C-alpha positions in Angstrom: -2.5 -19.0 2.6 -0.6 -20.6 5.5 1.5 -18.7 8.1 4.8 -19.4 6.4 3.7 -18.0 3.1 2.3 -14.9 4.8 5.6 -14.5 6.7 7.5 -14.9 3.4 5.5 -12.1 1.7 5.6 -9.8 4.7 9.4 -10.2 5.2 10.0 -9.7 1.5 7.8 -6.6 1.5 9.6 -5.3 4.6 13.1 -6.0 3.3 12.2 -4.7 -0.2 10.5 -1.5 1.0 13.3 -0.6 3.4 16.0 -1.2 0.8 14.0 0.7 -1.9 13.4 3.6 0.4 17.1 3.9 1.3 18.1 3.6 -2.3 15.7 6.2 -3.5 16.7 8.6 -0.7 20.4 8.2 -1.5 19.8 8.6 -5.2 17.8 11.7 -4.8 20.4 13.2 -2.5 23.2 12.4 -5.0 21.2 13.9 -7.9 20.5 17.0 -5.8 24.2 17.5 -5.0 25.3 16.5 -8.5 22.8 18.8 -10.2 23.7 21.7 -7.9 27.4 21.3 -8.6 26.8 21.1 -12.4 24.7 24.2 -12.3 27.2 26.0 -10.0 30.1 24.9 -12.2 28.4 26.4 -15.3 27.5 29.6 -13.6 31.0 30.0 -12.2 32.4 30.1 -15.7 30.6 33.3 -16.6 32.4 35.8 -14.3 35.6 35.3 -16.4 33.8 36.6 -19.5 32.2 39.4 -17.5 35.6 40.6 -16.3 37.0 40.6 -19.8 34.1 42.5 -21.2 34.1 45.1 -18.5 37.9 45.5 -18.8 37.6 46.0 -22.6 34.9 48.6 -22.4 36.8 50.6 -19.7 39.8 50.7 -22.0 38.0 51.5 -25.3 36.5 54.9 -26.1 34.4 53.4 -28.9 32.3 50.2 -28.7 32.2 48.8 -32.2 29.2 47.0 -33.7 31.4 44.2 -35.0 32.9 43.5 -31.5 29.4 43.2 -30.0 28.2 40.9 -32.8 31.3 38.7 -32.6 31.0 38.5 -28.8 27.4 37.5 -28.9 28.0 34.9 -31.6 31.2 33.3 -30.2 30.0 33.1 -26.6 26.3 32.2 -27.3 25.1 35.3 -25.4 22.2 37.6 -26.0 23.8 41.1 -25.5 22.0 44.4 -25.0 23.7 47.7 -24.2 22.0 50.7 -22.6 23.8 54.1 -22.9 22.2 56.5 -20.4 18.9 54.5 -20.7 19.0 54.3 -24.5 19.5 51.0 -26.1 22.5 50.7 -28.4 21.4 48.9 -31.6 23.6 46.7 -33.7 23.3 44.0 -36.3 23.1 40.4 -34.9 25.4 38.1 -36.8 24.2 34.7 -35.6 21.7 32.0 -36.5 18.5 32.0 -34.6 15.2 33.8 -34.3 15.3 37.6 -33.8 12.0 37.3 -32.1 13.3 34.8 -29.6 16.3 37.1 -28.9 14.2 40.2 -28.4 11.7 38.3 -26.2 14.5 37.1 -23.9 16.3 40.5 -23.8 13.1 42.4 -22.9 12.2 39.9 -20.2 15.8 40.1 -18.8 15.6 43.9 -18.5 12.2 43.5 -16.8 13.7 41.0 -14.3 16.6 43.5 -13.7 14.3 46.3 -12.9 12.0 44.2 -10.7 13.0 44.8 -7.1 11.2 41.6 -6.0 13.6 39.3 -8.0 16.6 38.2 -5.9 19.9 39.4 -7.4 23.5 39.3 -6.3 25.8 42.4 -6.8 29.5 41.9 -7.5 32.2 44.6 -7.6 34.5 44.9 -10.6 36.5 48.1 -10.1 36.1 51.6 -8.7 33.7 52.6 -11.5 32.1 49.3 -12.4 30.2 46.4 -10.9 27.7 43.7 -12.1 24.5 42.2 -10.9 23.7 38.5 -11.6 20.4 36.6 -11.4 18.6 33.6 -12.9 15.6 34.2 -15.2 13.0 31.5 -15.4 10.8 31.4 -18.5 9.3 27.9 -18.2 5.7 29.1 -18.9 6.8 31.2 -21.9 6.4 29.0 -25.1 7.7 31.8 -27.3 11.4 31.2 -26.4 13.6 28.2 -27.1 15.1 27.9 -23.6 13.3 28.0 -20.2 16.1 29.2 -17.9 18.8 31.9 -18.4 21.8 33.2 -16.5 21.7 37.0 -16.7 24.2 39.6 -15.6 24.1 43.4 -16.0 27.5 45.2 -16.0 27.2 48.8 -14.8 30.1 51.2 -15.8 30.6 54.9 -15.2 32.6 56.3 -18.1 33.0 59.8 -19.5 30.0 61.1 -17.5 27.9 58.3 -19.2 26.2 55.4 -17.5 26.6 52.2 -19.5 24.7 49.0 -18.7 25.6 45.8 -20.6 23.1 42.9 -20.3 24.5 39.4 -20.9 21.9 36.6 -21.1 23.1 33.1 -21.5 20.7 30.2 -22.0 21.1 27.2 -19.7 19.2 24.7 -21.8 22.3 22.7 -22.5 23.0 22.1 -18.8 19.3 21.4 -18.2 19.4 18.8 -21.0 22.5 17.3 -19.4 20.7 17.1 -16.0 17.6 15.5 -17.7 19.8 12.9 -19.4 21.4 12.1 -16.0 18.0 11.7 -14.4 16.8 9.3 -17.0 20.1 7.4 -16.8 19.7 7.1 -13.0 16.0 6.1 -13.4 17.0 3.2 -15.6 19.7 2.1 -13.2 17.5 2.4 -10.2 14.7 0.5 -11.9 17.1 -2.4 -12.7 18.5 -2.2 -9.2 15.1 -2.4 -7.6 14.1 -5.4 -9.7 17.3 -7.1 -8.6 16.7 -6.1 -5.0 13.1 -7.5 -4.9 14.1 -10.7 -6.5 17.0 -11.1 -4.0 14.6 -10.2 -1.1 12.2 -12.9 -2.2 14.9 -15.6 -2.6 16.7 -14.6 0.6 13.6 -14.6 2.8 12.5 -17.9 1.2 15.8 -19.5 2.1 15.7 -17.9 5.6 12.2 -19.4 6.2 13.0 -22.8 4.7 14.1 -24.4 8.0 11.0 -23.1 9.7 8.8 -24.4 6.9 10.5 -27.8 7.2 9.9 -27.8 11.0 6.3 -26.8 10.5 5.8 -29.7 8.0 7.2 -32.2 10.4 4.9 -30.8 13.1 1.9 -31.1 10.8 2.8 -34.7 9.9 3.1 -35.5 13.6 -0.3 -33.9 14.4 -1.9 -35.8 11.5 -0.4 -39.1 12.5 -1.1 -38.6 16.2 -4.7 -37.6 15.5 -5.4 -40.6 13.3 -3.8 -42.9 15.8 -5.7 -41.5 18.8 -9.1 -41.9 17.0 -9.0 -45.7 17.3 -8.5 -45.9 21.1 -11.0 -43.1 21.6 -13.6 -45.0 19.6 -12.9 -48.1 21.7 -13.2 -46.1 24.9 -16.4 -44.4 23.7 -18.0 -47.7 22.7 -17.1 -49.3 26.0 -18.6 -46.4 27.9 -21.8 -46.4 25.9 -22.1 -50.2 26.4 -21.6 -49.8 30.2 -24.2 -47.0 30.3 -26.8 -49.3 28.8 -26.4 -51.6 31.8 -26.2 -49.1 34.6 -26.2 -45.3 35.0 -22.7 -44.7 36.3 -21.4 -41.1 36.7 -17.9 -42.3 36.0 -18.9 -43.9 32.7 -20.9 -40.8 31.7 -17.8 -38.6 32.4 -15.7 -41.0 30.3 -18.2 -40.7 27.4 -18.4 -36.9 27.5 -14.7 -36.4 27.7 -14.2 -38.9 24.8 -16.7 -37.0 22.7 -14.9 -33.7 23.6 -11.5 -35.1 22.7 -12.9 -36.5 19.4 -14.2 -33.1 18.5 -10.9 -31.5 19.3 -9.1 -34.0 17.0 -11.5 -33.3 14.2 -11.0 -29.6 14.5 -7.2 -30.0 14.5 -7.4 -32.2 11.4 -9.6 -29.6 9.7 -7.1 -26.8 10.5 -4.3 -29.0 9.3 -6.0 -29.4 6.0 -6.4 -25.6 5.8 -2.7 -25.1 6.5 -1.5 -27.5 3.8 -4.0 -26.2 1.3 -5.8 -29.5 1.1 -9.1 -28.5 2.6 -11.7 -30.5 0.8 -14.1 -28.0 -0.9 -16.6 -29.4 -3.3 -18.7 -26.5 -4.7 -22.1 -27.3 -6.2 -25.3 -25.4 -6.8 -26.8 -25.0 -3.3 -30.0 -23.5 -1.9 -28.8 -21.4 1.0 -32.3 -20.9 2.3 -32.6 -24.7 2.8 -29.2 -24.8 4.6 -30.3 -22.0 6.9 -33.7 -23.7 7.7 -32.0 -27.1 8.4 -29.4 -25.5 10.7 -32.1 -23.7 12.6 -34.1 -26.9 13.0 -31.0 -28.8 14.1 -30.5 -26.4 17.1 -34.1 -25.9 18.1 -34.0 -28.5 20.9 -30.7 -27.2 22.3 -32.0 -23.6 22.2 -35.4 -24.6 23.8 -33.5 -26.4 26.6 -32.0 -23.1 27.5 -35.2 -21.1 26.9 -33.7 -19.3 23.9 -35.9 -18.5 20.9 -34.3 -19.3 17.5 -35.9 -18.1 14.2 -35.0 -18.0 10.5 -35.9 -15.1 8.2 -36.0 -15.8 4.5 -36.7 -13.4 1.6 -40.0 -13.5 -0.2 -38.4 -14.1 -3.6 -36.8 -17.4 -4.5 -33.1 -17.2 -4.0 -30.8 -18.3 -6.9 -28.5 -21.2 -6.3 -25.1 -20.4 -4.7 -22.0 -22.2 -5.8 -20.5 -23.6 -2.6 -19.9 -26.7 -0.6 -23.1 -27.3 1.3 -21.4 -29.5 4.0 -18.7 -27.0 4.7 -21.2 -24.1 4.9 -23.4 -26.2 7.2 -20.2 -26.7 9.4 -19.8 -23.0 9.6 -23.4 -22.4 10.5 -23.1 -25.1 13.2 -20.1 -23.4 14.7 -21.7 -20.0 14.8 -25.1 -21.3 16.1 -23.4 -23.3 18.8 -21.4 -20.2 20.0 -24.6 -18.1 19.9 -26.5 -20.5 22.1 -23.5 -20.9 24.5 -23.2 -17.1 25.1 -26.9 -16.1 25.0 -28.6 -16.0 28.4 -32.0 -17.6 29.1 -34.8 -15.7 27.5 -32.6 -14.4 24.7 -33.1 -14.8 21.0 -31.1 -15.9 17.9 -32.0 -14.9 14.4 -30.7 -16.3 11.1 -31.3 -14.6 7.8 -30.2 -15.0 4.2 -30.4 -12.6 1.4 -29.1 -12.1 -2.2 -27.7 -8.7 -3.1 -28.5 -8.3 -6.8 -26.1 -5.4 -7.7 -26.1 -3.6 -11.0 -22.5 -4.7 -11.4 -22.3 -8.5 -11.8 -19.0 -8.6 -9.9 -20.8 -7.1 -6.8 -23.6 -9.7 -6.7 -23.4 -11.9 -3.6 -25.2 -13.8 -0.9 -25.3 -12.7 2.8 -26.0 -14.9 5.8 -26.5 -13.2 9.2 -26.5 -14.9 12.6 -27.5 -12.5 15.3 -27.9 -13.1 19.0 -28.8 -11.1 22.1 -26.0 -12.5 24.1 -23.2 -11.0 26.1 -21.5 -9.5 23.1 -17.8 -9.2 22.1 -15.6 -6.2 23.0 -13.9 -4.2 20.2 -10.5 -5.5 21.4 -11.6 -9.1 21.2 -13.2 -8.6 17.8 -9.8 -8.3 16.2 -8.7 -11.6 17.7 -11.7 -13.9 17.7 -10.7 -15.6 14.4 -7.2 -16.4 15.8 -6.6 -20.0 16.6 -6.9 -21.1 20.2 -8.0 -17.6 21.2 -10.8 -17.7 23.8 -12.4 -14.7 25.4 -12.6 -14.4 29.1 -16.3 -15.4 29.0 -15.4 -18.7 27.3 -12.5 -19.9 29.4 -14.8 -21.7 31.9 -16.6 -23.6 29.0 -14.8 -26.9 28.3 -16.7 -27.4 25.1 -14.9 -24.5 23.4 -11.2 -24.8 22.4 -10.8 -21.6 20.5 -10.7 -23.3 17.2 -14.3 -23.1 15.9 -14.2 -19.5 14.6 -10.7 -20.1 13.1 -12.2 -23.1 11.2 -15.2 -21.0 10.1 -12.9 -18.2 8.8 -10.7 -20.7 6.8 -13.7 -22.4 5.3 -15.3 -19.1 4.2 -11.9 -17.8 2.9 -11.5 -21.0 0.9 -14.9 -20.1 -0.7 -13.4 -16.6 -1.6 -16.0 -15.1 0.8 -15.7 -13.0 3.9 -16.9 -13.4 7.5 -17.1 -10.4 9.8 -18.4 -9.6 13.3 -20.4 -6.6 14.5 -22.6 -5.6 17.5 -26.2 -6.5 17.4 -28.4 -3.3 17.9 -29.6 -3.5 21.5 -26.8 -5.9 22.6 -25.3 -9.1 21.4 -23.2 -10.2 18.4 -23.9 -10.5 14.7 -21.8 -12.5 12.3 -22.0 -11.7 8.6 -21.0 -14.2 5.9 -20.7 -13.1 2.3 -20.5 -15.6 -0.5 -20.1 -14.9 -4.2 
């Protein structure tokens, strides 16, 4: 995935996440305020009935059974009256379960007598007042509603203490709140889909000029690289021809710099292929142990010249074939071995190994190639950047043969194989690169 596509995804994710977060916070805030107002509006309607009931009882000497039954039925209350601690019984003239009613009334009285339940006391007159509270019965499956508004009116009359319990179910307002939540959930879902689509389109249009500029740059690099190869080949052949006649330091310098420039052009073209998604990968059944041995043999002379010991470790069992591009994997091994030899001091050692991890789960089976050295090592800060293009550590800046592209190329090649490449410290000092292939 090229840089522009990554930027497109990251910008879309950033834009979408910020907008989604703001929208969700504002929606939750609105629902909280709206639901609080709806509940408060419902609760504020009950004091009117409480004043009327208290006024009626204070004016009447006899409380009729019919009046209580009609009051309970018309106002959808559960009503219970205590006269000096004795419950006043009357016939209930309404549809519904008597067991449900009695369960709620008994629980409401228990809440009223529980000092730990928060209650609010309101004065009515010189001889009367009422206490209000919310009763929550969410865990009680025996009742039809989970939340009730309760009020107990206390009246001193004719040397008698009357307590009238009014219990009003709040299930209708809770259903209204639930419907509102589902409505907003649907609206928010559609809004978020539209927001993410807009974010993707908007960021794509925003990055389009940058993408066009990048494509023009890539075309220039490709054209320039191909055009430079011809004069470089001429310069190199002339230098080699001159060196066959006489050992000239100037000609040798020309040859070395030409080879160095040719390698740089090759690396740039490889990275360009990775950026455009045209990296030539031709997977085939490959024996990784053979690739490792060949790579080890190819660098034996270079390692010996610097008094570095290079060895290969292969498993005792025959490895199955790996589906990969043998030339590209050899290119990765060449990059890593060249780096290992460059940064390993004389008398050091480089070790290559290959293994097949035969997991119980088929999806976890993979090959592992390790290249370990006893060199100068890589700091933790640099480990996070060594696969970046043109990045060179302080130890590599004096080496003209390293442009900071090799590890970036290795990373792109392994990624194109759907594998991974990571770097760790070698026990005792040095660096270990681990390549995993499916």
